[in-house]
Every structure is written in structure tokens, then in C-alpha cells.
Residue, then its C-alpha position, 0 to 999 in steps of 0.5 A: x799058662x795063658x798069655x794076657x793080651x788086650x786090644x783097646x777100642x776108642x769110640x771117638x776115633x775116625x772110622x777104621x782107626x778105633x781099634x788098637x792092637x796089643x802091639x800098638x798098646x805096648x808101643x804107646x804109653x800103656x797108662x793111656x789105655x788103662x787109666x782113661x776108661x771113659x775114652x778107651x774100652x779094653x777087651x781081653x783076649x780069651x787066647x782062643x781062636x775061631x774056625x778061621x783062626x781069628x783071635x777071640x776077645x771078650x766083647x766080640x760077637x760070634x756066629x755059630x753056624x751049627x746053631x743056625x747062624x745065631x749071633x752071640x756075645x762073648x763074655x766072662x761068667x761072673x761066677x766061674x770067671x771063664x769065657x762063655x757065650x750067651x745062648x738060648x739055653x743059658x751060657x755055653x763054655x767058649x772052650x768047648x765051642x770056639x772052633x765052631x764060631x766065627x767072629x763077626x764084630x764086637x759090641x763097640x762096632x757094627x758087625x763086620x760080616x754078618 
């Protein structure tokens, strides 16, 4: 069974302290994060890891080197409710390709490595 985890992004926080890990969310009052969507953007874990072993969250930006270093956003398919990447040919199931991906940032921040 998949373990449900989140991380939270706070846009108004000083640079470098915008992202709260699941551990930090649990240590603080969780209601702050879940009941103030205007301040905190929650990103749910996919329970999948990229080729470097970094956990992939919905809203992450990933690069697939087999496709010529194209940049893709990780999102949830509206119909099937599974994590996918939006690619040139439509949506690709993240379960099938996550080991070829590298997380380079997220939709709320500039890219980390790209």
C-alpha cells in the first residue's frame, strides 16, 4: 500500500526556506498547511524515485535524458488518477519511466539543475 506523504511550498518565505518536508509538516500543526491553500501549495508524493534516488512529487519538473533532455511536469491524469508526465506524444505513465528521469525543480520554484 502506498504511503501518503506531502511536502508544502510557501511562496512568501525567504529564498531557501520555502519547501517544508513531510517530517516538518508532521512536527508543526498540520492544519496550517491543509487549511491555508492561499499560503501553502501541497505537493503529494508519487512514492516513486528518479534515477538518482530522489523522491518524485506531483508538480516536480523532470528531465528524461533518453528523450534528448526534454523537460516535463509530473501531474495526475484526470481520468485514471495516476501520476504521468506530459510529453510530446501525450501523457506517459510515470510508473513506466521514472527510473529514466531526473528531478530538476518544481512548478513553484526555478529549476535546480537544468
